[in-house]
C-alpha positions as a Markdown table, in Angstrom:
| # | Residue | x | y | z |
|---|---|---|---|---|
| 1 | Met | -0.2 | 0.2 | 0.2 |
| 2 | Tyr | 1.4 | 3.3 | -1.2 |
| 3 | Phe | 1.6 | 6.0 | 1.7 |
| 4 | Ser | 2.9 | 9.5 | 0.8 |
| 5 | Ile | 6.2 | 10.4 | 3.2 |
| 6 | Lys | 4.5 | 13.8 | 4.3 |
| 7 | Tyr | 1.4 | 11.9 | 5.7 |
| 8 | Lys | 4.2 | 9.4 | 7.5 |
| 9 | Tyr | 5.8 | 12.6 | 8.9 |
| 10 | Ile | 2.6 | 13.9 | 10.1 |
| 11 | Val | 1.8 | 10.6 | 11.8 |
| 12 | Leu | 5.1 | 10.2 | 13.5 |
| 13 | Tyr | 5.1 | 14.0 | 14.5 |
| 14 | Phe | 1.7 | 13.3 | 15.9 |
| 15 | Ile | 2.6 | 10.5 | 17.9 |
| 16 | Leu | 5.8 | 11.9 | 19.3 |
| 17 | Thr | 4.1 | 15.5 | 19.9 |
| 18 | Ile | 0.4 | 15.2 | 20.6 |
| 19 | Phe | 0.4 | 12.2 | 22.7 |
| 20 | Pro | 3.3 | 13.4 | 25.0 |
| 21 | Leu | 1.3 | 16.6 | 25.0 |
| 22 | Val | -1.9 | 15.5 | 26.2 |
| 23 | Ile | -0.4 | 12.8 | 29.1 |
| 24 | Cys | 1.6 | 16.2 | 30.1 |
| 25 | Asp | -1.6 | 18.2 | 30.4 |
| 26 | Leu | -3.3 | 15.2 | 31.9 |
| 27 | Leu | -0.5 | 14.7 | 34.5 |
| 28 | Ile | -0.5 | 18.7 | 35.3 |
| 29 | Tyr | -4.3 | 18.6 | 35.7 |
| 30 | Gln | -3.9 | 15.4 | 38.1 |
| 31 | Ile | -1.2 | 17.2 | 40.4 |
| 32 | Trp | -3.4 | 20.5 | 40.1 |
| 33 | Thr | -6.4 | 18.4 | 41.2 |
| 34 | Thr | -4.7 | 16.9 | 44.1 |
| 35 | Lys | -3.0 | 19.7 | 45.2 |
| 36 | Phe | -6.6 | 21.5 | 45.5 |
| 37 | Tyr | -7.8 | 18.5 | 47.1 |
| 38 | Asn | -5.1 | 18.4 | 49.6 |
| 39 | Asn | -5.7 | 22.6 | 50.1 |
| 40 | Thr | -9.4 | 21.7 | 50.8 |
| 41 | Val | -8.9 | 19.0 | 53.2 |
| 42 | Glu | -6.1 | 21.2 | 55.1 |
| 43 | Ser | -8.6 | 24.1 | 55.0 |
| 44 | Gln | -11.3 | 21.8 | 56.3 |
| 45 | Thr | -8.9 | 20.7 | 59.2 |
| 46 | Lys | -8.5 | 24.0 | 60.2 |
| 47 | Ile | -12.1 | 25.1 | 60.3 |
| 48 | Ile | -12.8 | 21.8 | 62.3 |
| 49 | Lys | -10.1 | 22.7 | 64.9 |
| 50 | Gln | -11.2 | 26.4 | 65.4 |
| 51 | Leu | -14.8 | 24.8 | 65.6 |
| 52 | Asn | -13.7 | 22.3 | 68.1 |
| 53 | Arg | -11.8 | 25.2 | 70.4 |
| 54 | Ser | -14.9 | 27.7 | 70.3 |
| 55 | Leu | -17.2 | 24.9 | 71.2 |
| 56 | Ala | -15.1 | 24.1 | 74.3 |
| 57 | Leu | -15.3 | 27.8 | 75.1 |
| 58 | Phe | -19.0 | 28.0 | 74.5 |
| 59 | Lys | -19.8 | 25.0 | 76.4 |
| 60 | Lys | -18.0 | 26.4 | 79.6 |
| 61 | Asn | -19.8 | 29.8 | 79.1 |
| 62 | Val | -23.3 | 28.0 | 78.6 |
| 63 | Glu | -22.8 | 25.8 | 81.5 |
| 64 | Ser | -21.9 | 28.2 | 83.8 |
| 65 | Thr | -24.2 | 30.8 | 83.1 |
| 66 | Ser | -27.2 | 27.9 | 82.8 |
| 67 | His | -26.6 | 26.6 | 86.3 |
| 68 | Gly | -25.0 | 23.4 | 84.9 |
| 69 | Phe | -27.3 | 22.7 | 81.9 |
| 70 | Ser | -25.4 | 21.5 | 78.9 |
| 71 | Ile | -25.1 | 23.0 | 75.5 |
| 72 | Ile | -27.7 | 20.9 | 74.2 |
| 73 | Glu | -30.2 | 21.5 | 77.0 |
| 74 | Ser | -29.7 | 25.1 | 76.9 |
| 75 | Gly | -30.7 | 24.8 | 73.0 |
| 76 | Leu | -28.1 | 27.2 | 71.9 |
| 77 | Leu | -25.8 | 25.0 | 70.0 |
| 78 | Gln | -27.9 | 24.8 | 66.7 |
| 79 | Glu | -28.0 | 28.8 | 66.8 |
| 80 | Phe | -24.4 | 28.5 | 67.4 |
| 81 | Leu | -23.7 | 26.1 | 64.4 |
| 82 | Gln | -25.6 | 28.3 | 61.9 |
| 83 | Gly | -22.9 | 31.0 | 61.9 |
| 84 | Val | -20.4 | 28.1 | 60.9 |
| 85 | Asp | -19.4 | 28.4 | 57.0 |
| 86 | Phe | -17.5 | 25.6 | 55.3 |
| 87 | Asn | -16.0 | 26.1 | 51.8 |
| 88 | Val | -17.3 | 22.6 | 50.8 |
| 89 | Pro | -20.6 | 21.6 | 51.9 |
| 90 | Ala | -20.4 | 19.1 | 54.8 |
| 91 | Asp | -22.5 | 17.2 | 57.6 |
| 92 | Leu | -21.2 | 17.9 | 61.0 |
| 93 | Ile | -21.4 | 15.3 | 64.1 |
| 94 | Ile | -20.7 | 16.7 | 67.6 |
| 95 | Thr | -19.9 | 14.2 | 70.2 |
| 96 | Asp | -19.8 | 14.9 | 74.1 |
| 97 | His | -18.1 | 12.2 | 76.0 |
| 98 | Gly | -18.6 | 9.9 | 73.2 |
| 99 | Lys | -22.4 | 10.5 | 72.5 |
| 100 | Ile | -23.9 | 12.5 | 69.9 |
| 101 | Val | -25.0 | 15.7 | 70.7 |
| 102 | Tyr | -25.5 | 16.9 | 67.2 |
| 103 | Ser | -25.7 | 15.4 | 63.8 |
| 104 | Ala | -26.7 | 16.1 | 60.4 |
| 105 | Asn | -29.1 | 14.1 | 58.2 |
| 106 | Ser | -28.4 | 10.5 | 58.1 |
| 107 | Trp | -25.5 | 10.4 | 60.2 |
| 108 | Lys | -27.8 | 10.7 | 63.4 |
| 109 | Asn | -27.9 | 7.4 | 64.2 |
| 110 | Asp | -24.5 | 6.2 | 62.7 |
| 111 | Asn | -22.8 | 4.6 | 65.6 |
| 112 | Ser | -20.4 | 2.9 | 63.0 |
| 113 | Leu | -18.9 | 6.1 | 62.0 |
| 114 | Leu | -17.9 | 6.8 | 65.4 |
| 115 | Glu | -16.5 | 3.4 | 66.2 |
| 116 | Thr | -14.3 | 4.0 | 62.8 |
| 117 | Val | -13.1 | 7.6 | 64.2 |
| 118 | Lys | -12.3 | 6.0 | 67.8 |
| 119 | Asn | -10.1 | 3.4 | 66.0 |
| 120 | Lys | -8.4 | 6.0 | 64.1 |
| 121 | Glu | -7.5 | 8.1 | 67.3 |
| 122 | Ser | -6.7 | 5.1 | 69.2 |
| 123 | Val | -4.3 | 3.5 | 66.3 |
| 124 | Asn | -2.7 | 6.7 | 65.2 |
| 125 | Gly | -2.6 | 8.1 | 68.7 |
| 126 | Lys | -3.8 | 11.4 | 67.0 |
| 127 | Val | -7.0 | 13.8 | 68.1 |
| 128 | Ser | -7.1 | 15.1 | 64.9 |
| 129 | Gly | -7.0 | 13.4 | 61.5 |
| 130 | Asn | -8.9 | 12.4 | 58.0 |
| 131 | Phe | -9.9 | 9.4 | 56.0 |
| 132 | Thr | -12.1 | 8.2 | 53.4 |
| 133 | Phe | -14.7 | 5.8 | 53.3 |
| 134 | Lys | -17.3 | 4.3 | 50.7 |
| 135 | Glu | -20.9 | 5.0 | 51.4 |
| 136 | Ser | -23.6 | 3.7 | 49.1 |
| 137 | Gly | -21.2 | 3.6 | 46.2 |
| 138 | Arg | -19.8 | 7.2 | 47.2 |
| 139 | Asn | -16.7 | 8.3 | 48.2 |
| 140 | Met | -16.8 | 10.0 | 51.6 |
| 141 | Leu | -14.0 | 12.1 | 53.5 |
| 142 | Val | -14.1 | 12.4 | 57.1 |
| 143 | Ile | -12.3 | 14.8 | 59.1 |
| 144 | Tyr | -12.3 | 14.8 | 62.7 |
| 145 | Asn | -10.7 | 16.5 | 65.7 |
| 146 | His | -11.1 | 15.6 | 69.5 |
| 147 | Asp | -10.5 | 18.0 | 72.7 |
| 148 | Pro | -9.2 | 15.7 | 75.4 |
| 149 | Glu | -10.0 | 18.4 | 77.9 |
| 150 | Thr | -13.8 | 18.7 | 77.2 |
| 151 | Asn | -14.3 | 15.6 | 75.7 |
| 152 | Leu | -15.8 | 17.3 | 72.5 |
| 153 | Ser | -15.2 | 15.7 | 69.1 |
| 154 | Val | -16.2 | 17.5 | 65.9 |
| 155 | Ile | -16.6 | 15.3 | 62.9 |
| 156 | Ser | -17.6 | 16.4 | 59.7 |
| 157 | Val | -18.5 | 14.2 | 56.5 |
| 158 | Thr | -18.0 | 15.4 | 53.0 |
| 159 | Glu | -18.7 | 13.8 | 49.7 |
| 160 | Val | -15.4 | 13.6 | 47.6 |
| 161 | Ser | -17.2 | 14.6 | 44.4 |
| 162 | Lys | -18.6 | 17.9 | 45.8 |
| 163 | Ile | -14.8 | 18.7 | 46.7 |
| 164 | Leu | -13.6 | 18.0 | 43.1 |
| 165 | Gly | -16.9 | 19.6 | 41.8 |
| 166 | Lys | -15.4 | 22.8 | 43.5 |
| 167 | Asn | -12.5 | 22.6 | 40.7 |
| 168 | Gly | -14.9 | 22.5 | 37.8 |
| 169 | Asn | -13.5 | 25.8 | 36.7 |
| 170 | Asn | -9.9 | 24.4 | 36.5 |
| 171 | Lys | -11.4 | 21.5 | 35.0 |
| 172 | Lys | -12.8 | 23.4 | 31.9 |
| 173 | Leu | -9.7 | 25.5 | 31.7 |
| 174 | Met | -7.8 | 22.3 | 31.5 |
| 175 | Val | -9.9 | 21.2 | 28.7 |
| 176 | Tyr | -9.9 | 24.2 | 26.6 |
| 177 | Ile | -5.8 | 24.4 | 27.2 |
| 178 | Ile | -5.6 | 20.8 | 26.0 |
| 179 | Ile | -7.9 | 21.3 | 23.0 |
| 180 | Ser | -5.9 | 24.4 | 22.1 |
| 181 | Ser | -2.5 | 22.8 | 22.3 |
| 182 | Ile | -3.6 | 19.9 | 20.3 |
| 183 | Val | -5.1 | 22.2 | 17.4 |
| 184 | Val | -1.9 | 24.3 | 17.8 |
| 185 | Ser | 0.4 | 21.0 | 17.6 |
| 186 | Ile | -1.7 | 19.8 | 14.4 |
| 187 | Phe | -1.0 | 22.8 | 12.6 |
| 188 | Ser | 2.4 | 23.1 | 13.7 |
| 189 | Ile | 3.0 | 19.5 | 12.5 |
| 190 | Ile | 1.4 | 19.9 | 8.9 |
| 191 | Leu | 3.3 | 22.9 | 8.6 |
| 192 | Ile | 6.7 | 21.5 | 9.6 |
| 193 | Ser | 5.9 | 18.1 | 7.6 |
| 194 | Leu | 5.0 | 19.8 | 4.4 |
| 195 | His | 8.4 | 21.8 | 4.9 |
| 196 | Val | 10.6 | 18.9 | 5.8 |
| 197 | Thr | 9.2 | 16.8 | 2.9 |
| 198 | Ser | 9.1 | 19.3 | 0.2 |
| 199 | Pro | 12.5 | 19.0 | -1.1 |
| 200 | Ile | 11.8 | 14.8 | -1.3 |
| 201 | Arg | 8.6 | 15.8 | -3.0 |
| 202 | Ser | 10.4 | 18.1 | -5.2 |
| 203 | Leu | 13.0 | 15.4 | -5.9 |
| 204 | Arg | 10.4 | 13.0 | -6.8 |
| 205 | Lys | 8.8 | 15.2 | -9.0 |
| 206 | Glu | 12.1 | 15.5 | -11.1 |
| 207 | Ile | 12.5 | 11.9 | -11.0 |
| 208 | Lys | 8.8 | 11.3 | -12.5 |
| 209 | Ala | 9.3 | 13.8 | -15.2 |
| 210 | Ile | 12.8 | 12.1 | -16.3 |
| 211 | Glu | 10.6 | 8.8 | -16.1 |
| 212 | Asn | 8.2 | 10.2 | -18.5 |
| 213 | Gly | 11.1 | 11.3 | -20.9 |
| 214 | Asp | 11.3 | 14.8 | -19.7 |
| 215 | Phe | 14.8 | 15.7 | -19.2 |
| 216 | Asn | 14.4 | 19.5 | -19.5 |
| 217 | His | 12.9 | 19.6 | -16.0 |
| 218 | Ser | 15.3 | 22.3 | -14.3 |
| 219 | Phe | 16.2 | 22.6 | -10.8 |
| 220 | Asp | 15.7 | 26.0 | -9.5 |
| 221 | Arg | 14.6 | 25.6 | -5.6 |
| 222 | Asp | 16.0 | 27.8 | -3.4 |
| 223 | Val | 16.8 | 27.1 | 0.1 |
| 224 | Met | 17.8 | 28.7 | 3.3 |
| 225 | Ile | 19.5 | 25.9 | 4.8 |
| 226 | Arg | 21.5 | 23.4 | 3.0 |
| 227 | Asp | 21.1 | 19.9 | 4.1 |
| 228 | Glu | 21.6 | 16.2 | 3.0 |
| 229 | Ile | 18.4 | 16.3 | 1.0 |
| 230 | Trp | 19.7 | 19.4 | -0.5 |
| 231 | Asp | 22.9 | 17.7 | -1.4 |
| 232 | Ile | 21.2 | 14.6 | -2.9 |
| 233 | Glu | 19.1 | 17.0 | -5.2 |
| 234 | Ile | 22.1 | 18.6 | -6.3 |
| 235 | Ser | 24.3 | 15.4 | -6.9 |
| 236 | Phe | 20.8 | 14.1 | -8.6 |
| 237 | His | 20.5 | 17.1 | -11.0 |
| 238 | Lys | 24.2 | 16.7 | -11.9 |
| 239 | Ile | 23.8 | 13.1 | -13.0 |
| 240 | Met | 20.4 | 13.9 | -14.8 |
| 241 | Leu | 22.7 | 16.6 | -16.7 |
| 242 | Lys | 25.3 | 14.1 | -17.5 |
| 243 | Leu | 22.7 | 11.3 | -18.4 |
| 244 | Lys | 21.2 | 13.9 | -20.8 |
| 245 | Glu | 24.3 | 15.1 | -22.4 |
| 246 | Gln | 25.6 | 11.1 | -22.8 |
| 247 | Ala | 22.1 | 10.6 | -24.6 |
| 248 | Arg | 22.5 | 13.4 | -26.8 |
| 249 | Ile | 26.2 | 12.4 | -27.5 |
| 250 | Gln | 25.1 | 9.1 | -28.2 |
| 251 | Tyr | 22.2 | 10.3 | -30.3 |
| 252 | Gln | 24.5 | 12.6 | -32.4 |
| 253 | Leu | 27.7 | 9.6 | -32.7 |
| 254 | Ile | 24.8 | 7.2 | -34.2 |
| 255 | Ser | 23.3 | 10.2 | -36.5 |
| 256 | Leu | 26.8 | 11.6 | -37.5 |
| 257 | Thr | 28.0 | 7.7 | -38.0 |
| 258 | Asn | 24.9 | 7.1 | -40.3 |
| 259 | Gln | 25.7 | 10.2 | -42.2 |
| 260 | Ala | 28.9 | 9.0 | -42.9 |
| 261 | Lys | 28.2 | 5.7 | -43.8 |
| 262 | Phe | 25.1 | 7.0 | -46.2 |
| 263 | Lys | 27.8 | 9.4 | -47.6 |
| 264 | Ala | 30.2 | 7.0 | -48.4 |
| 265 | Leu | 27.8 | 4.4 | -49.9 |
| 266 | Gln | 25.4 | 7.1 | -51.6 |
| 267 | Ser | 26.7 | 6.2 | -55.0 |
| 268 | Gln | 26.1 | 2.6 | -54.6 |
| 269 | Ile | 22.8 | 1.8 | -56.2 |
| 270 | Asn | 23.3 | -2.2 | -55.4 |
| 271 | Pro | 26.6 | -2.5 | -53.3 |
| 272 | His | 26.4 | -6.3 | -53.6 |
| 273 | Phe | 26.0 | -5.9 | -57.4 |
| 274 | Leu | 28.9 | -3.3 | -57.7 |
| 275 | His | 30.9 | -5.7 | -55.7 |
| 276 | Asn | 30.3 | -8.6 | -57.5 |
| 277 | Ala | 30.9 | -6.7 | -61.0 |
| 278 | Leu | 34.3 | -5.3 | -59.4 |
| 279 | Glu | 35.2 | -8.9 | -58.6 |
| 280 | Thr | 34.2 | -9.9 | -62.3 |
| 281 | Ile | 36.4 | -7.2 | -63.7 |
| 282 | Asn | 39.3 | -8.2 | -61.7 |
| 283 | Ser | 39.2 | -11.9 | -62.8 |
| 284 | Leu | 39.1 | -10.6 | -66.7 |
| 285 | Ala | 42.1 | -8.2 | -65.7 |
| 286 | Ile | 43.9 | -11.4 | -64.7 |
| 287 | Ile | 43.1 | -13.4 | -67.5 |
| 288 | His | 44.0 | -10.6 | -70.2 |
| 289 | Asn | 47.2 | -9.7 | -68.3 |
| 290 | Val | 45.8 | -6.1 | -67.3 |
| 291 | Pro | 47.3 | -5.8 | -63.7 |
| 292 | Leu | 46.5 | -2.1 | -63.2 |
| 293 | Ile | 42.8 | -2.8 | -64.1 |
| 294 | Ala | 42.8 | -5.9 | -61.6 |
| 295 | Gln | 44.6 | -3.7 | -58.6 |
| 296 | Ile | 41.6 | -1.0 | -59.1 |
| 297 | Ser | 38.8 | -3.6 | -59.2 |
| 298 | Arg | 40.5 | -5.3 | -55.8 |
| 299 | Ser | 41.0 | -2.2 | -54.1 |
| 300 | Leu | 37.4 | -0.8 | -54.8 |
| 301 | Ser | 36.3 | -4.2 | -53.9 |
| 302 | Lys | 37.9 | -4.2 | -50.7 |
| 303 | Met | 36.4 | -0.3 | -50.0 |
| 304 | Phe | 32.8 | -1.6 | -50.7 |
| 305 | Arg | 33.2 | -4.4 | -48.3 |
| 306 | Tyr | 34.6 | -2.2 | -45.9 |
| 307 | Asn | 31.8 | 0.2 | -46.1 |
| 308 | Met | 29.3 | -2.6 | -46.0 |
| 309 | Met | 30.9 | -3.7 | -42.4 |
| 310 | Gln | 27.9 | -2.3 | -40.2 |
| 311 | Asp | 28.1 | -4.4 | -37.1 |
| 312 | Thr | 30.6 | -2.5 | -35.3 |
| 313 | Glu | 31.5 | 1.3 | -34.8 |
| 314 | Glu | 35.1 | 0.7 | -34.0 |
| 315 | Val | 37.7 | -1.3 | -36.0 |
| 316 | Leu | 41.3 | -1.6 | -35.5 |
| 317 | Ile | 43.7 | 1.0 | -36.7 |
| 318 | Lys | 45.3 | -1.2 | -39.3 |
| 319 | Asp | 42.1 | -2.2 | -41.0 |
| 320 | Glu | 41.2 | 1.5 | -41.0 |
| 321 | Leu | 44.7 | 2.1 | -42.8 |
| 322 | Asp | 43.9 | -1.0 | -45.0 |
| 323 | His | 40.7 | 1.0 | -46.2 |
| 324 | Met | 42.8 | 4.4 | -46.4 |
| 325 | Asp | 45.2 | 2.1 | -48.8 |
| 326 | Asn | 42.7 | 0.9 | -51.1 |
| 327 | Tyr | 41.4 | 4.6 | -51.6 |
| 328 | Leu | 45.1 | 5.6 | -52.3 |
| 329 | Asn | 45.7 | 2.8 | -54.6 |
| 330 | Val | 42.9 | 3.9 | -56.9 |
| 331 | Gln | 44.1 | 7.6 | -56.7 |
| 332 | Leu | 47.7 | 6.9 | -57.1 |
| 333 | Ile | 47.1 | 4.6 | -60.3 |
| 334 | Arg | 44.7 | 7.6 | -61.6 |
| 335 | Phe | 47.3 | 10.2 | -61.2 |
| 336 | Asp | 49.9 | 7.9 | -62.9 |
| 337 | Gly | 52.9 | 8.4 | -60.5 |
| 338 | Phe | 52.2 | 12.0 | -60.3 |
| 339 | Ile | 51.7 | 11.7 | -56.6 |
| 340 | Glu | 53.3 | 9.5 | -54.3 |
| 341 | Cys | 52.7 | 8.2 | -50.7 |
| 342 | Glu | 55.1 | 7.7 | -47.9 |
| 343 | Arg | 54.0 | 5.7 | -44.6 |
| 344 | Gln | 55.7 | 5.6 | -41.3 |
| 345 | Ile | 53.6 | 3.6 | -39.1 |
| 346 | Asp | 54.4 | 2.3 | -35.2 |
| 347 | Pro | 53.6 | -1.2 | -35.7 |
| 348 | Gln | 52.4 | -1.3 | -32.1 |
| 349 | Ile | 49.4 | 1.1 | -32.7 |
| 350 | Leu | 48.1 | -1.3 | -35.2 |
| 351 | Glu | 46.0 | -3.3 | -32.6 |
| 352 | Tyr | 44.4 | -0.3 | -31.1 |
| 353 | Lys | 40.8 | 0.5 | -31.9 |
| 354 | Ile | 39.6 | 3.7 | -33.7 |
| 355 | Ile | 36.2 | 4.7 | -35.2 |
| 356 | Lys | 35.7 | 3.9 | -39.0 |
| 357 | Phe | 35.8 | 6.3 | -41.7 |
| 358 | Val | 38.2 | 8.7 | -40.4 |
| 359 | Leu | 41.5 | 8.5 | -42.5 |
| 360 | Gln | 40.2 | 8.0 | -45.8 |
| 361 | Pro | 38.2 | 11.5 | -45.7 |
| 362 | Ile | 41.2 | 13.4 | -44.6 |
| 363 | Val | 43.4 | 11.5 | -47.5 |
| 364 | Glu | 40.4 | 12.7 | -49.8 |
| 365 | Asn | 40.8 | 16.3 | -48.7 |
| 366 | Cys | 44.5 | 16.2 | -49.9 |
| 367 | Phe | 43.8 | 15.3 | -53.3 |
| 368 | Ile | 40.6 | 17.6 | -53.7 |
| 369 | His | 42.3 | 20.9 | -52.2 |
| 370 | Gly | 45.9 | 19.9 | -51.6 |
| 371 | Phe | 46.7 | 18.9 | -55.2 |
| 372 | Lys | 44.0 | 21.0 | -57.0 |
| 373 | Asn | 46.7 | 23.5 | -58.5 |
| 374 | Leu | 49.7 | 21.1 | -58.0 |
| 375 | Thr | 52.5 | 21.9 | -60.8 |
| 376 | Asp | 55.2 | 19.5 | -59.1 |
| 377 | Lys | 55.1 | 16.2 | -57.8 |
| 378 | Gly | 52.8 | 15.4 | -55.0 |
| 379 | Met | 53.5 | 13.7 | -52.0 |
| 380 | Ile | 51.1 | 12.4 | -49.0 |
| 381 | Arg | 53.1 | 11.4 | -45.9 |
| 382 | Ile | 51.1 | 9.2 | -43.3 |
| 383 | Glu | 52.7 | 8.9 | -39.8 |
| 384 | Gly | 51.1 | 7.1 | -36.7 |
| 385 | Lys | 52.8 | 6.6 | -33.3 |
| 386 | Ile | 51.9 | 7.1 | -29.6 |
| 387 | Asn | 53.3 | 10.4 | -28.1 |
| 388 | Glu | 54.5 | 11.3 | -24.8 |
| 389 | Asn | 50.9 | 11.9 | -23.7 |
| 390 | Lys | 50.3 | 8.1 | -24.2 |
| 391 | His | 47.8 | 9.2 | -27.0 |
| 392 | Ile | 47.8 | 7.8 | -30.5 |
| 393 | Val | 48.6 | 10.6 | -33.3 |
| 394 | Ile | 48.3 | 9.8 | -36.8 |
| 395 | Ser | 49.1 | 12.7 | -39.0 |
| 396 | Ile | 48.2 | 13.0 | -42.7 |
| 397 | Ser | 50.5 | 15.7 | -44.8 |
| 398 | Asp | 50.6 | 16.9 | -48.1 |
| 399 | Asn | 52.8 | 19.3 | -50.1 |
| 400 | Gly | 50.1 | 21.6 | -51.2 |
| 401 | Pro | 50.1 | 25.2 | -51.1 |
| 402 | Gly | 48.6 | 24.7 | -47.5 |
| 403 | Ile | 46.1 | 27.4 | -45.9 |
| 404 | Pro | 46.6 | 31.2 | -45.1 |
| 405 | Glu | 47.4 | 31.5 | -41.2 |
| 406 | Glu | 44.3 | 33.4 | -40.5 |
| 407 | Lys | 42.0 | 31.3 | -42.1 |
| 408 | Leu | 44.0 | 28.2 | -40.5 |
| 409 | Lys | 43.5 | 29.8 | -37.0 |
| 410 | Lys | 39.7 | 30.1 | -37.6 |
| 411 | Leu | 39.4 | 26.6 | -38.9 |
| 412 | Asn | 41.2 | 25.3 | -35.8 |
| 413 | Glu | 39.0 | 27.2 | -33.4 |
| 414 | Glu | 35.8 | 25.6 | -35.2 |
| 415 | Leu | 37.3 | 22.3 | -34.8 |
| 416 | Lys | 37.8 | 22.6 | -31.2 |
| 417 | Thr | 34.3 | 23.6 | -30.5 |
| 418 | Phe | 32.0 | 20.7 | -30.5 |
| 419 | Thr | 28.5 | 21.5 | -31.8 |
| 420 | Leu | 26.3 | 20.2 | -34.5 |
| 421 | Asp | 25.3 | 23.9 | -35.6 |
| 422 | Asn | 28.7 | 23.7 | -37.2 |
| 423 | Lys | 29.0 | 26.2 | -40.2 |
| 424 | His | 30.7 | 23.3 | -42.2 |
| 425 | Pro | 28.0 | 20.7 | -42.0 |
| 426 | Pro | 28.9 | 17.0 | -43.1 |
| 427 | Thr | 26.9 | 17.7 | -46.4 |
| 428 | Asn | 29.3 | 20.2 | -48.0 |
| 429 | Lys | 28.2 | 21.0 | -51.9 |
| 430 | Glu | 31.5 | 21.6 | -52.4 |
| 431 | Ser | 32.6 | 18.2 | -52.9 |
| 432 | Asn | 31.2 | 14.6 | -52.3 |
| 433 | Arg | 33.9 | 14.1 | -49.6 |
| 434 | Ile | 32.7 | 13.3 | -45.8 |
| 435 | Gly | 33.5 | 16.9 | -44.3 |
| 436 | Ile | 36.4 | 16.8 | -42.1 |
| 437 | Phe | 33.8 | 18.5 | -39.4 |
| 438 | Asn | 31.9 | 15.3 | -39.6 |
| 439 | Val | 35.0 | 13.4 | -38.9 |
| 440 | Asn | 36.1 | 15.6 | -36.1 |
| 441 | Asn | 32.6 | 15.7 | -34.3 |
| 442 | Arg | 32.2 | 11.7 | -34.5 |
| 443 | Leu | 35.9 | 11.5 | -32.8 |
| 444 | Lys | 34.9 | 14.1 | -30.0 |
| 445 | Ile | 31.9 | 12.3 | -29.4 |
| 446 | Ala | 33.3 | 9.0 | -29.1 |
| 447 | Tyr | 36.7 | 9.8 | -27.3 |
| 448 | Gly | 36.0 | 13.3 | -25.6 |
| 449 | Glu | 36.3 | 17.1 | -26.5 |
| 450 | Glu | 40.3 | 17.1 | -25.7 |
| 451 | Tyr | 40.4 | 14.8 | -28.7 |
| 452 | Gly | 39.8 | 15.2 | -32.3 |
| 453 | Leu | 41.3 | 17.0 | -35.6 |
| 454 | Gln | 43.7 | 19.9 | -35.9 |
| 455 | Tyr | 45.5 | 21.4 | -39.0 |
| 456 | His | 48.8 | 23.3 | -39.1 |
| 457 | Asn | 50.9 | 24.5 | -42.2 |
| 458 | Ile | 54.6 | 22.6 | -42.8 |
| 459 | Ser | 57.6 | 24.1 | -44.3 |
| 460 | Pro | 58.3 | 25.1 | -47.0 |
| 461 | His | 54.6 | 24.5 | -48.1 |
| 462 | Gly | 52.1 | 22.0 | -47.4 |
| 463 | Leu | 49.3 | 21.3 | -44.7 |
| 464 | Cys | 49.0 | 18.3 | -42.1 |
| 465 | Ala | 46.1 | 17.1 | -40.6 |
| 466 | Val | 46.5 | 15.7 | -37.0 |
| 467 | Ile | 44.4 | 12.9 | -35.6 |
| 468 | Thr | 44.7 | 12.5 | -32.0 |
| 469 | Ile | 42.6 | 9.5 | -30.0 |
| 470 | Pro | 43.2 | 7.6 | -26.5 |
| 471 | Ile | 44.6 | 4.3 | -26.6 |
| 472 | Arg | 41.9 | 1.6 | -26.8 |
| 473 | Asn | 42.9 | -2.1 | -27.2 |
| 474 | Arg | 41.0 | -5.3 | -27.8 |
| 475 | Lys | 40.7 | -6.1 | -24.1 |
| 476 | Gln | 39.3 | -2.5 | -23.1 |
| 477 | Gln | 37.0 | -2.6 | -25.9 |
| 478 | Glu | 35.4 | -5.7 | -24.7 |
| 479 | Glu | 35.4 | -4.8 | -21.2 |
| 480 | Glu | 33.6 | -1.5 | -22.0 |
| 481 | Ser | 31.1 | -3.3 | -24.3 |
| 482 | Gly | 30.5 | -6.3 | -21.6 |
């Protein structure tokens, strides 16, 4: 069963706050009531003691002036007691030498109460005290005081509920306090719970948005105090941005690779048919002893076969170099010795990986631009090695006119900036080549923005393209793909 975290906090705070608060209020009320009860008992006891002393004096005066008549016989006791005022309604019992001389209500003939008082006096050895007992289901408070000199005893009987009834105003006040404290606590708990769970709910909203495919949800919540939840939100936002960037880069890599494949194969109406046709030409050239035609047809056939390899994005560097060599074989035969090629490749880089369709477009650029107006013999130099930074560097240079320094600087700045909105898109209308920006962008997507393509002029004339990639061997590739 799903239960929102804000309600969990409300229930938790309710248990931890309101229950103790109510219990605390009830304890305070209990202490308050007990204190009020004790104060009432103490006050009644003082009144009983004072009444007994007054009765002793009254008895002496009455007996001396009435020629030995008792205070009962004189009929003055009732008049005397009418002036006594108790805080709580109480029934009085007055005894003289153990006999009841005055009793109110139903206690007139209740000798069991007198016996109980005598027992309390004899057990405790006190002439004054109090106790409670039950009578007809009611709790009764008895307060007594005995004067040994006159043998007068004054006893008051009060129903406990009447004492507690005097505390009614305090009881109402406590009820109001409890209700008010509960209302204020509930309101505070809701506000605190909403405030505490707000960042969690905000984070959940972001996760839900990403789950629904919305990666544009922005993190713009202002906080006064930074805590762990805020830190988690920041980290999650960074992860989200990285995932978004990785998804964008992956999409661009696939898009650019597909564009590269399309550009390389766009002239093939039926690659398999052309491949078979070239193999047939090769066979005929061998039969009729025409080696140049056989060499061109074999090179073109291998290029088509390489272009049709779509099961992997990365190939061994030696395979990419072979694809470049096949292209060079066709071009060198075409130019009939007017252009030559030199290679200086470190053998240890051949087993490392590189993305497809990188070298051939750069070499093609040499023929399109470098040798466009060439009058002397052309030269293409290809070098490959591992530099001091443990990166693979492959350079392709020609002895063409090069590029003016101002344009070269601008070109390199554009190559350093990775963006799809490049001024030189892969579908450049100036030629049928796969653009250098396409190659550069794919390198940066695949390996990172610190890698890619850069150009520099060489002395006395010529242009050199430098490709820098990280070292990636078969084992690393298998671990990453696994």
